[in-house]
LUMLO-336460 format. One record per residue (C-alpha): residue in three letters; x, y, z. Coordinates in steps of 0.1 Angstrom, whole numbers, padded with zeros to 4 digits, always signed. Layout:
N
ALAXYZ;...
END
This chain:
504
UNK+0228-0593+0093;UNK+0266-0598+0102;UNK+0267-0630+0116;UNK+0243-0663+0114;UNK+0218-0662+0147;UNK+0215-0688+0170;UNK+0195-0674+0196;UNK+0166-0650+0201;UNK+0190-0623+0212;UNK+0213-0624+0182;UNK+0180-0617+0160;UNK+0175-0583+0175;UNK+0213-0577+0184;UNK+0229-0583+0146;UNK+0205-0558+0132;UNK+0213-0524+0123;UNK+0206-0506+0153;UNK+0194-0473+0145;UNK+0169-0493+0120;UNK+0130-0495+0133;UNK+0124-0525+0146;UNK+0087-0524+0161;UNK+0058-0497+0151;UNK+0036-0494+0177;UNK+0002-0477+0155;UNK-0020-0468+0181;UNK+0005-0446+0200;UNK+0024-0437+0168;UNK+0058-0448+0182;UNK+0088-0464+0165;UNK+0111-0482+0184;UNK+0148-0489+0170;UNK+0169-0522+0173;UNK+0189-0508+0196;UNK+0159-0496+0220;UNK+0146-0528+0218;UNK+0173-0546+0228;UNK+0181-0520+0253;UNK+0144-0526+0269;UNK+0145-0564+0266;UNK+0181-0566+0286;UNK+0170-0543+0313;UNK+0137-0565+0317;UNK+0158-0597+0317;UNK+0179-0580+0344;UNK+0148-0573+0365;UNK+0134-0610+0353;UNK+0168-0623+0371;UNK+0169-0601+0400;UNK+0129-0614+0410;UNK+0149-0651+0409;UNK+0144-0665+0375;UNK+0171-0686+0360;UNK+0180-0706+0334;UNK+0149-0729+0320;UNK+0126-0714+0346;UNK+0095-0706+0331;UNK+0078-0666+0334;UNK+0043-0671+0325;UNK+0028-0636+0307;UNK-0009-0628+0302;UNK-0009-0594+0281;UNK-0025-0583+0252;UNK-0009-0577+0220;UNK+0017-0547+0217;UNK+0049-0538+0228;UNK+0046-0549+0265;UNK+0040-0585+0254;UNK+0067-0587+0225;UNK+0093-0571+0252;UNK+0082-0595+0280;UNK+0083-0625+0256;UNK+0120-0616+0245;UNK+0132-0607+0282;UNK+0116-0641+0294;UNK+0135-0661+0268;UNK+0168-0646+0273;UNK+0171-0652+0311;UNK+0148-0683+0313;UNK+0117-0698+0294;UNK+0087-0675+0285;UNK+0053-0691+0286;UNK+0029-0668+0271;UNK-0008-0675+0279;UNK-0039-0661+0263;UNK-0048-0632+0284;UNK-0088-0641+0277;UNK-0084-0676+0296;UNK-0107-0679+0330;UNK-0095-0683+0363;UNK-0092-0725+0359;UNK-0075-0724+0328;UNK-0047-0699+0346;UNK-0045-0719+0370;UNK-0041-0751+0349;UNK-0013-0734+0328;UNK+0006-0720+0358;UNK+0007-0752+0373;UNK+0018-0769+0346;UNK+0041-0749+0332;UNK+0058-0745+0369;UNK+0059-0711+0361;UNK+0078-0690+0388;UNK+0062-0657+0378;UNK+0034-0639+0364;UNK+0038-0606+0340;UNK+0003-0587+0336;UNK-0009-0555+0325;UNK-0008-0529+0354;UNK-0047-0535+0356;UNK-0072-0561+0352;UNK-0062-0592+0347;UNK-0081-0603+0378;UNK-0086-0640+0369;UNK-0049-0645+0362;UNK-0037-0627+0391;UNK-0063-0647+0415;UNK-0050-0680+0397;UNK-0013-0666+0405;UNK-0022-0659+0443;UNK-0037-0693+0447;UNK+0002-0702+0437;UNK+0017-0677+0458;UNK+0033-0666+0424;UNK+0047-0633+0423;UNK+0031-0609+0399;UNK+0049-0579+0381;UNK+0031-0555+0360;UNK+0047-0544+0324;UNK+0036-0508+0316;UNK+0048-0485+0286;UNK+0054-0454+0289;UNK+0047-0422+0261;UNK+0082-0427+0247;UNK+0075-0463+0241;UNK+0095-0478+0266;UNK+0086-0508+0284;UNK+0090-0512+0324;UNK+0081-0540+0348;UNK+0066-0521+0378;UNK+0074-0527+0414;UNK+0104-0548+0406;UNK+0125-0551+0438;UNK+0162-0554+0417;UNK+0183-0564+0392;UNK+0210-0590+0386;UNK+0234-0596+0359;UNK+0226-0628+0341;UNK+0242-0651+0314;UNK+0223-0651+0281;UNK+0204-0684+0269;UNK+0223-0704+0247;UNK+0209-0720+0215;UNK+0199-0754+0230;UNK+0181-0735+0259;UNK+0141-0738+0256;UNK+0131-0705+0249;UNK+0098-0712+0247;UNK+0068-0733+0262;UNK+0037-0737+0247;UNK+0010-0763+0247;UNK-0011-0785+0220;UNK-0045-0772+0213;UNK-0057-0806+0232;UNK-0078-0814+0203;UNK-0071-0850+0214;UNK-0067-0849+0250;UNK-0049-0832+0277;UNK-0029-0803+0261;UNK+0007-0815+0261;UNK+0034-0792+0268;UNK+0059-0781+0238;UNK+0094-0771+0246;UNK+0112-0750+0217;UNK+0147-0741+0219;UNK+0165-0710+0206;UNK+0178-0728+0177;UNK+0143-0742+0168;UNK+0132-0710+0167;UNK+0159-0687+0149;UNK+0161-0718+0122;UNK+0124-0716+0117;UNK+0127-0679+0113;UNK+0154-0679+0091;UNK+0135-0704+0067;UNK+0106-0682+0066;UNK+0130-0654+0057;UNK+0143-0676+0028;UNK+0108-0688+0017;UNK+0095-0652+0011;UNK+0127-0635+0003;UNK+0125-0612+0032;UNK+0147-0581+0033;UNK+0152-0552+0056;UNK+0128-0529+0034;UNK+0101-0555+0042;UNK+0073-0548+0071;UNK+0054-0571+0086;UNK+0020-0565+0108;UNK+0015-0590+0134;UNK-0023-0596+0137;UNK-0017-0631+0153;UNK-0018-0632+0190;UNK+0019-0635+0207;UNK+0007-0661+0226;UNK+0006-0682+0195;UNK+0039-0696+0175;UNK+0021-0686+0145;UNK+0021-0649+0156;UNK+0058-0651+0174;UNK+0075-0666+0147;UNK+0061-0655+0114;UNK+0052-0621+0120;UNK+0077-0609+0144;UNK+0109-0631+0143;UNK+0112-0638+0108;UNK+0109-0600+0103;UNK+0138-0599+0127;UNK+0159-0620+0112;UNK+0156-0600+0081;UNK+0164-0572+0097;UNK+0129-0557+0088;UNK+0100-0539+0107;UNK+0069-0553+0125;UNK+0037-0533+0132;UNK+0022-0544+0164;UNK-0016-0533+0170;UNK-0032-0541+0199;UNK-0058-0566+0184;UNK-0069-0574+0146;UNK-0094-0550+0139;UNK-0106-0553+0100;UNK-0117-0513+0100;UNK-0085-0501+0108;UNK-0066-0527+0090;UNK-0059-0511+0060;UNK-0053-0476+0077;UNK-0023-0493+0091;UNK-0011-0504+0059;UNK-0014-0474+0041;UNK+0006-0454+0072;UNK+0033-0481+0076;UNK+0033-0491+0040;UNK+0033-0527+0053;UNK+0045-0553+0023;UNK+0029-0589+0041;UNK+0007-0600+0067;UNK+0000-0636+0080;UNK-0033-0645+0096;UNK-0057-0675+0096;UNK-0087-0678+0070;UNK-0115-0660+0095;UNK-0090-0627+0093;UNK-0090-0632+0055;UNK-0123-0637+0049;UNK-0133-0607+0075;UNK-0111-0583+0051;UNK-0125-0597+0020;UNK-0162-0592+0037;UNK-0153-0555+0046;UNK-0139-0553+0011;UNK-0177-0558-0009;UNK-0167-0564-0042;UNK-0153-0525-0041;UNK-0121-0537-0060;UNK-0086-0534-0046;UNK-0084-0510-0014;UNK-0060-0480-0011;UNK-0028-0495+0005;UNK-0028-0527-0015;UNK+0001-0517-0038;UNK+0021-0518-0011;UNK+0015-0555+0001;UNK+0042-0579-0020;UNK+0018-0609-0005;UNK-0006-0623+0017;UNK+0002-0656+0039;UNK-0022-0681+0053;UNK-0017-0707+0076;UNK-0027-0726+0108;UNK-0057-0740+0094;UNK-0072-0744+0058;UNK-0083-0716+0033;UNK-0109-0722+0011;UNK-0096-0725-0025;UNK-0125-0702-0037;UNK-0116-0676-0009;UNK-0078-0677-0022;UNK-0091-0670-0059;UNK-0114-0640-0046;UNK-0088-0626-0026;UNK-0060-0626-0052;UNK-0088-0611-0076;UNK-0100-0585-0050;UNK-0068-0574-0033;UNK-0044-0578-0065;UNK-0018-0595-0046;UNK-0005-0633-0045;UNK-0022-0654-0013;UNK+0003-0683-0005;UNK-0008-0709+0015;UNK+0019-0724+0044;UNK+0016-0753+0066;UNK+0027-0752+0103;UNK+0024-0766+0139;UNK+0040-0759+0174;UNK+0062-0788+0175;UNK+0078-0777+0142;UNK+0086-0741+0156;UNK+0060-0728+0133;UNK+0066-0736+0093;UNK+0071-0767+0079;UNK+0060-0762+0039;UNK+0046-0735+0022;UNK+0036-0726-0017;UNK+0058-0702-0032;UNK+0056-0664-0047;UNK+0054-0657-0081;UNK+0069-0663-0107;UNK+0072-0702-0092;UNK+0037-0721-0091;UNK+0013-0718-0065;UNK-0010-0745-0060;UNK-0044-0734-0041;UNK-0055-0763-0020;UNK-0022-0776-0014;UNK+0001-0761+0013;UNK+0032-0760-0010;UNK+0067-0777-0007;UNK+0091-0785+0022;UNK+0105-0750+0031;UNK+0136-0762+0055;UNK+0122-0792+0068;UNK+0122-0825+0052;UNK+0084-0837+0049;UNK+0075-0876+0041;UNK+0044-0897+0038;UNK+0044-0924+0063;UNK+0020-0959+0057;UNK+0008-0980+0085;UNK+0040-0999+0092;UNK+0063-0971+0088;UNK+0070-0974+0051;UNK+0077-0941+0033;UNK+0050-0939+0005;UNK+0061-0929-0027;UNK+0040-0897-0044;UNK+0003-0894-0046;UNK-0005-0923-0019;UNK-0021-0908+0013;UNK-0005-0915+0049;UNK+0004-0897+0079;UNK+0026-0868+0072;UNK+0058-0871+0094;UNK+0087-0842+0091;UNK+0124-0841+0105;UNK+0148-0812+0107;UNK+0164-0785+0125;UNK+0137-0766+0134;UNK+0117-0797+0147;UNK+0110-0799+0188;UNK+0126-0828+0204;UNK+0099-0842+0224;UNK+0072-0833+0249;UNK+0081-0824+0282;UNK+0076-0851+0310;UNK+0052-0874+0289;UNK+0073-0904+0278;UNK+0042-0924+0265;UNK+0034-0890+0240;UNK+0069-0893+0228;UNK+0072-0931+0221;UNK+0036-0923+0199;UNK+0050-0891+0183;UNK+0086-0904+0165;UNK+0094-0930+0144;UNK+0130-0931+0147;UNK+0136-0892+0140;UNK+0105-0888+0121;UNK+0078-0869+0141;UNK+0044-0879+0132;UNK+0020-0848+0125;UNK-0013-0866+0130;UNK-0023-0853+0097;UNK-0030-0875+0065;UNK-0020-0861+0032;UNK+0002-0871+0004;UNK+0030-0852-0022;UNK+0020-0849-0056;UNK+0045-0856-0083;UNK+0059-0818-0081;UNK+0062-0821-0045;UNK+0033-0800-0032;UNK+0018-0810-0003;UNK-0016-0820+0003;UNK-0034-0823+0034;UNK-0066-0843+0037;UNK-0072-0846+0074;UNK-0067-0853+0108;UNK-0061-0889+0111;UNK-0078-0891+0142;UNK-0107-0872+0131;UNK-0113-0897+0102;UNK-0152-0912+0104;UNK-0152-0950+0104;UNK-0185-0960+0088;UNK-0190-0996+0088;UNK-0151-1001+0080;UNK-0154-0970+0055;UNK-0129-0945+0063;UNK-0140-0910+0057;UNK-0119-0876+0059;UNK-0142-0848+0072;UNK-0120-0825+0051;UNK-0131-0839+0019;UNK-0168-0833+0027;UNK-0161-0799+0040;UNK-0148-0788+0008;UNK-0176-0797-0010;UNK-0201-0781+0012;UNK-0179-0749+0010;UNK-0181-0751-0027;UNK-0220-0746-0023;UNK-0225-0708-0030;UNK-0248-0702+0003;UNK-0224-0718+0023;UNK-0199-0696+0038;UNK-0188-0720+0069;UNK-0188-0760+0073;UNK-0177-0787+0096;UNK-0184-0825+0091;UNK-0182-0849+0119;UNK-0192-0885+0130;UNK-0219-0891+0151;UNK-0228-0927+0166;UNK-0248-0954+0147;UNK-0264-0987+0162;UNK-0256-1005+0131;UNK-0225-0988+0113;UNK-0206-0978+0141;UNK-0205-0943+0128;UNK-0225-0919+0106;UNK-0217-0885+0086;UNK-0231-0853+0100;UNK-0224-0816+0091;UNK-0230-0780+0103;UNK-0232-0752+0079;UNK-0232-0716+0081;UNK-0254-0701+0053;UNK-0252-0664+0037;UNK-0289-0669+0022;UNK-0316-0689+0033;UNK-0311-0727+0015;UNK-0329-0758+0018;UNK-0313-0785+0039;UNK-0325-0811+0011;UNK-0307-0784-0017;UNK-0275-0788+0003;UNK-0272-0825+0002;UNK-0283-0828-0033;UNK-0252-0810-0039;UNK-0231-0836-0017;UNK-0244-0865-0034;UNK-0237-0852-0071;UNK-0201-0845-0058;UNK-0196-0875-0035;UNK-0199-0914-0027;UNK-0231-0919-0009;UNK-0216-0933+0019;UNK-0194-0898+0024;UNK-0226-0879+0021;UNK-0240-0861+0055;UNK-0272-0877+0070;UNK-0277-0849+0093;UNK-0275-0814+0084;UNK-0273-0786+0112;UNK-0278-0750+0100;UNK-0257-0730+0127;UNK-0253-0692+0133;UNK-0215-0697+0136;UNK-0191-0727+0142;UNK-0169-0721+0175;UNK-0129-0713+0168;UNK-0100-0714+0190;UNK-0081-0677+0198;UNK-0061-0685+0171;UNK-0084-0692+0145;UNK-0084-0733+0146;UNK-0114-0754+0146;UNK-0111-0783+0176;UNK-0136-0806+0157;UNK-0143-0831+0183;UNK-0154-0803+0205;UNK-0174-0785+0180;UNK-0191-0818+0171;UNK-0198-0825+0207;UNK-0214-0790+0215;UNK-0235-0790+0182;UNK-0248-0829+0189;UNK-0257-0816+0227;UNK-0274-0787+0211;UNK-0247-0760+0230;UNK-0243-0741+0191;UNK-0270-0720+0182;
END
């Protein structure tokens, strides 16, 4: 790198052009930084020819792969990228296309019927992105190309939505500066170099995949392996073939890889890895220890959110201390813990986690009420409860709005989750409140078992480790706990489904 990148275009423009930027493993293709920049600029010209101007939204409904990556980069340079989960149904596409005021939709050449139908209802132009045998991505049926001005650091590069776990999804606009700064923070945290190879197994419609798995490697001049989907069966083959040095994922992915290993010891290819990164939702401490023992590589937990352009804190790599159960130290942003009256609390005191820094967004779009509630001065309220220990490591104890209020006693569902997950027969758990006539709320939990186990044994396990008022009074044995496409558990939605008998 010869200059400090301020826009997403800078990340690929300043890299050594002849170096490989992207590997498409299923096709055996390698795309250099020069070729990637050329493809992106050509597509941006096509989007400009289709009428896209600065700040206008280009919706993208593509599976992981080079077309999705080129479309995202091009849309961010001429307008604003609005990537969507290609698995959405018609009503979801209709909502997101309308809510983002999308001017155009990019789809695969075939399929995507529900996205296309939703676009047709809005008279929205649809262009198909296709990759040829040489690894070049083109937009089919494009009418013309038009010169355009590259986006500036304060232009909105990406618009995503919150998960909507506490109501209607809110639009999060992320500027180029937010994203490039976040990418550089990740480079600094893990000391990424041009020799590092990331494997992107997170979806490219999520800030985790876009910033950690793609933009951070670009910021270091490294390489990104982009398979079409996460496949635990093919994972280690890709690691071996492309000498992957790190990957970032959610707990479900790590657990699937661990299950595939079946105690056979260090898989072939694991010697290439420098580290494994976990983010987006908590990973059980027992699983962390098992993965490190099995794969022989350090696993670091990080803490990120869309509003901060992803990473806010992370455990450090060896030889510095990793603290399983914590999400590490602040990385490029300031983190504090605030009490109910807006007072910043000392170490070891629980309160709401608040953040500020250059990677943090300026506010939700067209939602002044949400912004009034979300900011205290220039501190953004994450909605997470936690504390900083005496060494500056951040510990998350739960979501404030998920707390169970049992006769005035506030109970953190995550604390109960941890106890349930420590039982040898429990592989997944979720704790939630249910209405109670006298107490207001009472504690319930759903668990997934690896082997038969009596309810009473699990409840007794909890009573040995928790105060009685925190122990579940209802226990549901389920086959699985529903997650979002990015591996998150929306506790309120899952609780409602379980109480209504909708989860088997």
